[in-house]
N, C-alpha and C positions, 0 to 999 in steps of 0.2 A: 416461363421456361421450366421444363421438367428437371427433376433432380438427375435423371439419367443423362440428359443432354449436358447438364452442368458438369457432371463428373467426366464425361467423355472429353469435353472441351479442356478441361483443366488438369487431367491426370498426368500428363507427361512431365511437366515441370516438378510436380510433387515428388515423383520417383527419384529425381535427381537431387532433390533439395534436402532430404532428410532420411533417417533410418527407420525401418520397421514401424510404420505408423499404426499398424494393427495392434501393436502392444500398447500404444498410448490410449486407444479408445477401443477396447475389446468388443467384438461383435458389430462394429460399425464399418461402413465403407470407408476406404482410404480417403483422407481429406484432400481435396483437389486445390490446386493453385494455377492461376493463369500463366501461360508462357507468352512471350512477346509476340511470337509468330501467331498464336491463336488470338491475340488481342485484335488483330486486324480483320478477323472474321466478320462477316456482315451482320451476324445476329447481334441484337442489343445486348449490352452488358448489364447484368443485374447489380443492385447495390452490394450483394454478398460477394459477387465476383470481383468487384472493384476493391472491396476490403481485403480479399484474399490476394489480389495482385499487389497491393501496397504492402501487405504483410510479407509476401515472398521477396519483394525488393529489399526490405529491411533485413530479412534473414540472410539473403545472399550477401549483403554487406556486413553480416555479423554484428548488426546493431541490436543486440538482444534486449537491452533495456527498452529501446524504442519499440521493438516488436512486441514485448509483453504489454506495454501501455497501449499499443495500438489494438491488440486483440482483446484486451480488457474493455476498451471503449466499444469495439465492434460487438462483443457479447452483451453489452448493455442494450444495443439496438436489436440484436437477434439471439436472445438468451439460449434458444434451443437448437441452434444450428450445429450439427455434429462436426462439420468441417472447421468451423471457427474454433470449437472446443479442442479439437485434435491439434490444430496449429498452435493455440495457446499453450497447451501442455508441452509441446515440443519446445517452443520458444522459452517457456519458463525453466525447463530443465537445463537448457544452454545457459540462460541467465544465471540461475542459482549456482551452477557449477563454477562459472567464472567468478562469480561474487565470492564464493567460498575459497577459491584457490588464490584470491588476493587478500585473504583474511589471515593475519599472522597467527591468531589463536587457533584457527582450523589447521593450518600447516603444522603448528606445534602438536595438535592432537594426533595428526597422521604419524608424527615421528615417535610420539611417546606412548600411545595406546598399545596395549598388548592384544594379541589375538583374543584371549579370553575376555578382556574388558570390552573389546568390540562387540562380541556376542552378547555380553550381559547388557550392553547399551541397547542393542537391538531388541532383546527380550523386554527390557524396561519400557521402551517406546511402544511396542506392540501391546503390552499390558495396559498402558495408559490409553491407547486407542480403544481397546476392548472396554475399559471401565468408564470413559469419559466422553468419547466422541459423540456428537449429536445424533449420528445414525449408526446402526450396526455395521461394523467393518465387513467388507467383502474380501475375504482373504486371498482368493485367487486373483482378483483385480489388483490388489495391492502387490502381489508377486509380479504381475505383468507390468505394472507401473515402475517398480523398482528395476526390473530387467530392462525396460525402455531407458531408464536413467543410466544404467551401466553401458548400454549400447551407445548412447550418445557420448558418454565419457570416453569410450574407446576412440572416438574420432576427434575429441577436443584437444587442440595443441597443448594446453596447460596440463591436462591429465597425462598426455603422452610424455610431456617434459619430465614430469615427476615420477612416473611409473613404468613407461613403456618405451624408453629411449632405444632399446635394442630389439624391439618387436617390429616386424615388417607388416606392411598393409595386407599382404597375403595371409600372414598368421593371424591378424585380427579378423579377417574375413572368414577364415576357417573356424576360428573360435566362435564367431557369432552364429554360424550354422550349428555347431554343436550345442551352443547355449540354447537355441530356439528348440532344438529337439529335446533337450533335457527338460526345459520348462514345460513344454507341452505334454510331457509324459508324467509329470509329478502330480499326484492327487493332493490338492490343498483346499481344505474345507474348514480348518481351524487354525488357531494361533500357533500351536506347537508344530503343525506341519509346515506352515510358512517359514518358521525359524529353521527347521530342518532343510527346507528347500534352498534357502539362502546359503546355508553351510555347504550343500552340494555344489551350488554355483561357484562358491569361493574355492572349493577344492578343484573344480574343473579349471578355473582361471589360474590357480597356482601351478597346476600340472602343464597346461598348454601355453601360458604366457609368462610364467614365473612372477605372477602378480600376487603381492601380499594380500592377506584376508582383510586387513583393516580398511584400505580404500574401497574394496569391493562392498564390505558391509555398510560403510558410511554412504556409499552411493545408493544402496538399497534403502537405507534409513531416509535419506533426503528425498529420493524419488517417490517413495510411498507417501510420506507425509505431505509433500508438496502437491500431490495429485488429488487429495481429498476435497479441497475447495481452495478459493483464492487466498484464504487468510490463514490456513493451518501451515505450519512449517517448522522444520528443524532450526534451532538457533545455535550458532556457535557461541563460545564463551563471550567474545566481543559483543555479539549481537544481544545476548541476554543481559549483559551489563548496560547496553544502550536502552533496552526496554525499561529496565528499572530507573535509569536516569531520566527517561521521558515521564515516567509515572511520578517521580519525585520533583520534576521540573528543574533539574540541574545536571550538568554534564561538563566534561573537560573539552575545550575546543576553542574556536574562534568566536562563535556567536553570530553566525549568519545563516539565513535560509537561502538555498541555492536551486538553480534550475540548470541541468546539464544541457549544453548545446554541443554542436559538432566540434567547435574549436575553442571552447572555454566554459567557465562556470559563471553563470549570470547571477548576481547577488540580488535576490528579491527583497530581503529584509535584513536589517542589522539590529540585533538586540541592544536596547539602551544599556550603557555602562559596560558593554562587552569589550574584550580585547580588540575586536574588529572595529568597533566604533572609536576606541581610543587610538587605533593606528590610522585612522582616517578613511576606512572603507565606507562606502555609501551605496544605497540601493541604485541599481543601474550600472554599477561597475562590473566589468567583465574580467575574470581571472583568466589569463592566457598562458602564464608559466607558474609552476610551483617548484621552488628550489632549482630554478634555472632549467627546468625540463618543460618544454612546451606541451600544451594540451592539444591532442590531435584526435581525429575520429577514432583512431585505433585504441587510444588509452583513455578516452574521456570517461568511460564508466568506472575506471579505477581512480580517477582524479579526486573525487570527494574523500576517498580513504587516505589519500596523501596529505590531506589537511589535518588528519588526526594525529595524536601523539600524547606523550605523558605531560602532566602539568609542569610548567617551567621551561619547556622546550619551545623552540621558535621555528617558524617557517617564513621563507622569503617568497613574496608574491610579486608578479608583474601584472598590473591591472591596467585596463584602458577604458575610456568613457568618451562618448561623442563630444561632450563639452570640456571635460577635464584632461583629455589626452592620456598619454601613457605615463604610469607612475610605478616606482619600485618601492614596496613596503615590506617591513619586517614585523611580523605579529607574533607575540608570545602566547602560547596556549595556557589557559588557566580555567578554573572552575567558573561556570557561567550559570547564573540563576535565570531561568526562563519564565517570564511573566505569563500568567494565563489570561489576565485581563489587561488590555492595552487601550491607549488613546481615550482615556476617560475625560470627557469634555462636555460643555454645553454647546450644542450645535446652533441653537436659536435662543439665546438668553432672554430675548423679549417675550417669546411665546412659552418658554420653559421646556424646550425640547432638548433632552440630554442623550448622550451616545456613549457607548463603549463597545470594544471589540473583544469577543471571546476567542482566543487563538487556539485553545486546547482545553481539554478537561483533565486535570491533574490533581494531586493531593491538595494543592493550595488554592484551588479554584473557588471554593465556598468562602474562604477567608478573604481572598482578594475581592470577590464580588461584594461582600459586606462593606469593605472599606470604600469601594467605588460608589455603592449606592448612598452611603452616608455623605460622602463628599458631594455628590450630585444633589442630594436632598438639601444640603446647606446652601447650595448655589441656586436653588429655586426650581428644581426638577418638577415638572408637571406631566411629562410624557417621556418614555425612554425608548430609544432604539438600541436593540442588541444585535450586533453584527456577527453572524456565524459563518460568513463566506470563507471558503478555504479551510474551515476547521475540520480536521480529519477524525476527531473524536477523542478517545482516551478512556478514562475510568468511567464505567457505568455508575458507580456510586457517586461520583462527582457530578454527573449529569442529573441524577436524582436529587442531590442536595441543591443544585441550581434551580431546578424546577420548583422545589419546595419553597424557595424564596418568594414565589409568585402565585402559587396554587395552594389553597387552604385546605382542600379536602379531595378525596377521591383517588383513583389509581393514577400513578405517574407512568409506570411501564411494568409489563409482565414478561418473564422469561420462561421458556418451556424447553426442556432437553429430554433426551432419552433416559437419563438418570434422574429419578425423582428428586435427588439432592440439588438439581439445577433449576427446579421450578420455584420461582419467587414472584410475589406480587408486591411492588413497592407503592406505598401510599403517602399522600401529603399530610402534613400536620399544620394545624391552624396557627400555632405560635410562630411569631416572627414573619408573617407574611406581608409582603409589600403590595399595596393596592394600586400603584402607579400603572396607568395604561401602557401597553407594550406594542412595539413593532419589532418583528424578528426578521432579519435579513438572512436568506439562504441562497446557495447556488449549487451547481452540479458537483462541486467539491466538498460540500457540507455532508459529513458521513458519520455513521455509527452513533456515538454519544450526542452529536449535534442533532441528529434525527430524533433521538429520544426526547431532547429539549423542545425542538420545534414541534414535534408530533403531539406532545403533552399540551403545549400552549394552544395548539390548533384545536385539539379534541375538547379541551375545557373552555373553548371560546374566550381565552384569556387575553388574546392579542391578535394582531393581523400579521400574516406571514407574507412577506414581499420577496420577490426574486424569481429563481427558476427552481424546477423540481430538483430535490436533493439527490444524492448519490444512489441510495437504495442498498445500503449495507445493513441487514437486519439480523446479524449473528453476534454472539458473545464469545469471546476468546478468553481462555484461561492460560496463564503462564505457569508451566511445570518445569521447575529446575530438575535436572537429571543428576543421578548420584555419581556419575563418572565424568571426569574431564571438565567440570564446570559448565557444561552445556545445558540446553533447555529445549523445551517444546511449546510452540504457541498452537493451541488446540481449540477448535471451535466446539464449544460444549452445549450451546443452547441457541434458540432464536428468540428475538424479542418482539413485542407487540405493543401497540399504542394503547392508550386508555380505552378507546373504542373497540379494541380487539383487532385492529388492522395490522397486517404484517408490513415490514419495511423492506424485506429482501426483494431487489429488482423493481421495487415500487417507489420507494422514497416518500417524501412529504411534498404534497402539492401546495404551492402558495396561493393565497387569496388574490394577490395582485401579482400578475406575471409580468416580469420585466426582463428583457434580454440584455445581458451585460455586453457591451461592445468592447471588443479588445483588438488591438493591432497585433499582427504576427510579429514575433521576435525576429529582428533583422540585425545582423552584425554591423551593417553600415549605418544603421539608425536605431540605436538602442531605445526602447520605449520609455517614456516617463511613466513610472509605476503609479498605480491608482492611489490617490489621496482622498479621504472622505471630504466631500464637498466640492471637488473639482472633477469635472468630466466623469461624473459617476451617476448614471441614470437610475441605478438601483437605489442608491442612497437618497437621491432627489425624490424618488417615488415614495420612499419611506417617510421622508420629511413632509411631503405633501399629505400623506395619510394622517400624520400626527397633527398637522395644522388644521386640516379639515375637521377632525374629531374634536380638537380643542375649540374651534370656532363654533361647531354645532352645540357643544356643551355650554358655551358662553351664551349662545342664542336662547337656549332653553331656559337657563337661569334668568335671563333678562325679561322674559315674558311676564 
């Protein structure tokens, strides 16, 4: 089916679904979406059309978290599709705004930042983009993306609640027309001109809508940074603190890993020794009420934030489970130490096959790995399975240290950025190398630092990779604290490459042994029993088979 026919069939619903898409993807055709009437047309529906149709359904229901996840997955299948890119940008701007306006630290910044501080914040962000971003900034495109964010904000109920309560829809529409004419007329080819353009937009908003400069400038900051790539973003003070907590492996909270569903928060994992475990929460429990407020499709995206709070404070939860029924629990928040290495055990003591799971790469990873390796060595380890499934990554240096435990020489990973200061080649050291044979488990959620680890093991032929192709995140992010308001910036500064020079972005790591993980869909009527190593786990069973075959082959060679 031609792109022209695709656009003609899908255009009508797009125009009703969102604002000024041309701003989101300048120079591109407007991103089409299927309408229900057009769905019944006799022409066959392409995979991209189906993805756009599902995305439109999520957008119309204002399920912005689900829409962002949906478009991210769609772009992994069709990374160059301009329609999916445009829809992703729109969904992300809606999602980011709602996330920020449920963040107490962001609301505090809105109240306390002065006009001059907001402009200094803008200048600082633009300077960091110019100095550190992996590609040269396109200043006019950044202006267009920031303007698109402001247009979306004008129609968002939360933004209207805080800033536009006395502004009519007609006034907003008139302002948008003036805004577009202004932006189209401004010459923006350098950083200083972009700052001046934002100031002119803010002056127009103050004159026409009585809208303060601070929320306008912050929408531009957030819209511009969030448009650069999937991983660059503005960080509120709370988000910056969370990033540092993840790096250190500790935070204040309950100690659970969650999946957001339509009417509840499904507990996927409970950290050992955490307040959640002590209160009796278990994997498979569904949180349906928080402090007596039910979780609904309308407030589900904000529900995880309601679990947060200062140490010593408590939260009352109503949880349900297929077997355990409905329970009311009170959990006291406190500091939680998050282990990087989990489930250290001998899977097959007779053969000497050992196992541990690497949940994330953080400051404590190398130390925890050393303790696990010596424990398993004393238990008779002859083969080791390292499980990286679901590991989203973490510190690059922690991944390098982990690889260095098993590779004695050569390149571990290389990084290349626009700034020469971002170019590094990390190499292995022979001291302290473990010779134990390896199997590494990966899946589609193994990303970033996990891919550095798996890619190095693969390229050095140091072990067998089992599972499915990894996520394909091949970029390095730096965390830049900003001088105003305790806020920060997560900024892509480089891309990384395997020891053989292969990129990871949109490619990932291919396993030697491919195994599809079978998973039942989450159903509120029948909550799934979550995966446990050794039970109903075809990937782990395949890894165990690889280890046993290699051990048996080695034994046969020695007995000749």
